[in-house]
C-alpha positions as CSV (number, residue, x, y, z in Angstrom):
1,M,-64.2,305.8,190.6
2,P,-67.3,304.7,192.6
3,T,-69.8,307.3,193.7
4,L,-70.5,307.6,197.4
5,I,-74.1,308.4,198.3
6,A,-75.1,309.2,201.9
7,V,-78.8,309.0,202.8
8,Q,-80.4,310.3,206.0
9,F,-83.7,309.0,207.3
10,Q,-85.6,310.4,210.3
11,T,-88.4,308.8,212.1
12,L,-90.8,311.0,214.1
13,P,-92.9,309.8,217.1
14,A,-96.7,309.6,216.8
15,A,-98.5,312.9,217.1
16,K,-100.3,312.2,220.4
17,E,-97.5,310.9,222.5
18,P,-97.1,312.4,226.0
19,D,-93.3,312.8,225.8
20,P,-91.7,315.5,223.8
21,P,-90.9,314.5,220.2
22,V,-87.8,312.5,219.8
23,R,-86.2,312.2,216.4
24,K,-84.2,309.1,215.5
25,T,-81.8,309.7,212.7
26,I,-80.2,306.8,210.7
27,F,-77.3,307.3,208.3
28,F,-76.0,304.9,205.8
29,A,-73.8,305.1,202.8
30,I,-73.7,303.1,199.6
31,T,-71.3,303.1,196.7
32,I,-72.4,302.8,193.1
33,E,-70.1,301.6,190.4
34,P,-70.3,303.5,187.1
35,I,-72.7,301.6,184.8
36,F,-70.2,301.1,182.0
37,R,-67.9,299.2,184.4
38,I,-70.7,296.9,185.5
39,L,-72.0,296.1,182.0
40,E,-68.9,295.1,180.1
41,M,-65.1,295.5,179.9
42,V,-63.7,296.3,176.5
43,T,-61.9,293.5,174.7
44,L,-59.3,294.7,172.1
45,R,-57.2,293.1,169.5
46,I,-54.4,295.6,169.9
47,P,-53.0,297.4,173.0
48,P,-55.2,300.2,174.4
49,E,-52.6,302.9,173.7
50,K,-52.5,301.9,170.0
51,A,-56.3,301.7,169.8
52,I,-56.7,305.2,171.2
53,A,-54.0,306.5,168.9
54,L,-55.8,304.9,165.9
55,L,-59.1,306.4,166.9
56,L,-57.5,309.9,167.4
57,E,-55.9,309.6,164.0
58,R,-59.3,309.0,162.4
59,I,-60.6,312.1,164.2
60,D,-57.6,314.2,163.1
61,D,-58.1,312.9,159.5
62,M,-61.7,314.2,159.6
63,K,-60.2,317.7,159.6
64,T,-58.6,317.1,156.2
65,L,-62.1,316.8,154.7
66,Y,-62.6,320.5,155.2
67,N,-59.7,321.7,152.9
68,T,-61.8,323.6,150.3
69,P,-64.8,325.9,150.5
70,S,-67.1,323.2,149.0
71,S,-65.8,320.6,151.5
72,P,-66.5,318.1,152.6
73,G,-67.2,316.3,149.4
74,Y,-69.4,313.2,149.3
75,Y,-66.7,310.8,148.0
76,D,-64.1,312.2,150.3
77,V,-66.4,311.4,153.3
78,V,-67.1,307.9,151.9
79,G,-63.3,307.3,151.7
80,W,-62.8,308.6,155.2
81,M,-65.7,306.4,156.5
82,S,-64.2,303.3,154.8
83,K,-60.8,303.9,156.5
84,T,-62.6,304.5,159.8
85,Y,-64.5,301.2,159.5
86,S,-61.2,299.4,158.9
87,A,-59.6,301.1,161.9
88,V,-62.5,300.0,164.2
89,D,-62.2,296.4,162.8
90,Q,-58.5,296.4,163.7
91,I,-59.3,297.5,167.3
92,Y,-62.1,295.3,168.4
93,E,-62.4,291.5,168.6
94,G,-64.7,289.5,166.3
95,G,-68.3,289.5,167.5
96,D,-67.9,292.8,169.3
97,I,-70.8,295.3,168.8
98,H,-68.5,298.3,168.0
99,P,-67.8,297.5,164.3
100,E,-71.4,296.9,163.6
101,E,-72.5,299.9,165.6
102,I,-70.2,302.3,163.7
103,R,-71.5,301.0,160.4
104,T,-75.0,302.1,161.3
105,I,-73.9,305.7,160.8
106,A,-74.2,306.1,157.1
107,L,-74.6,308.5,154.2
108,P,-77.4,308.4,151.7
109,A,-76.6,306.0,148.9
110,C,-76.7,308.9,146.3
111,S,-74.4,311.9,146.4
112,C,-77.2,314.1,145.1
113,N,-79.1,314.0,148.4
114,A,-76.2,313.9,150.8
115,E,-75.1,317.5,151.0
116,G,-77.3,318.3,154.0
117,N,-76.5,315.1,155.8
118,I,-72.8,315.1,155.6
119,Q,-72.2,317.4,158.5
120,M,-74.6,315.4,160.8
121,V,-72.9,312.1,159.8
122,L,-69.5,313.4,160.6
123,E,-70.7,314.7,163.9
124,A,-72.2,311.3,164.7
125,F,-68.8,309.7,163.8
126,H,-66.9,312.2,165.9
127,S,-69.1,311.6,168.9
128,R,-69.0,307.8,168.6
129,L,-65.2,307.7,168.2
130,L,-64.8,309.9,171.3
131,Q,-67.1,307.5,173.1
132,Y,-64.9,304.5,172.1
133,I,-61.8,306.3,173.3
134,G,-63.5,307.0,176.6
135,E,-64.5,303.3,177.0
136,I,-61.0,302.2,176.3
137,R,-59.5,304.6,178.7
138,M,-62.0,303.6,181.4
139,S,-61.2,299.9,180.8
140,V,-57.5,300.4,181.5
141,E,-57.9,302.6,184.6
142,P,-57.0,300.7,187.8
143,H,-60.1,299.5,189.6
144,E,-60.5,300.6,193.2
């Protein structure tokens, strides 16, 4: 929904005028479209409802990574990431930035150094997937 902004300006007479001060007030309003609607509409390979369901499924599957006290394991996360990359590839058209963008979130190449980074990586994925869901939902809302 566009945002309505009202602005009020007042002009004051010069300080040494003989008449009592008179204020002139001018009102005007402008509307501002949300920036994400101006920049680009989302182009999908599959229907929006299916795309959202697929992204929500990836978020729900993230919870299964925490099934043991030592979870999440490095290779469990790598497997989850691979399935997530595949899901994002199914959703967005070729040449879209989303598949490349999600691949920039990565674990260290070696499992020996990954333990401290796994939680941050999963949080980054979670945030990005929620952002994609929001973009898709906004793209299918009726424009006013």
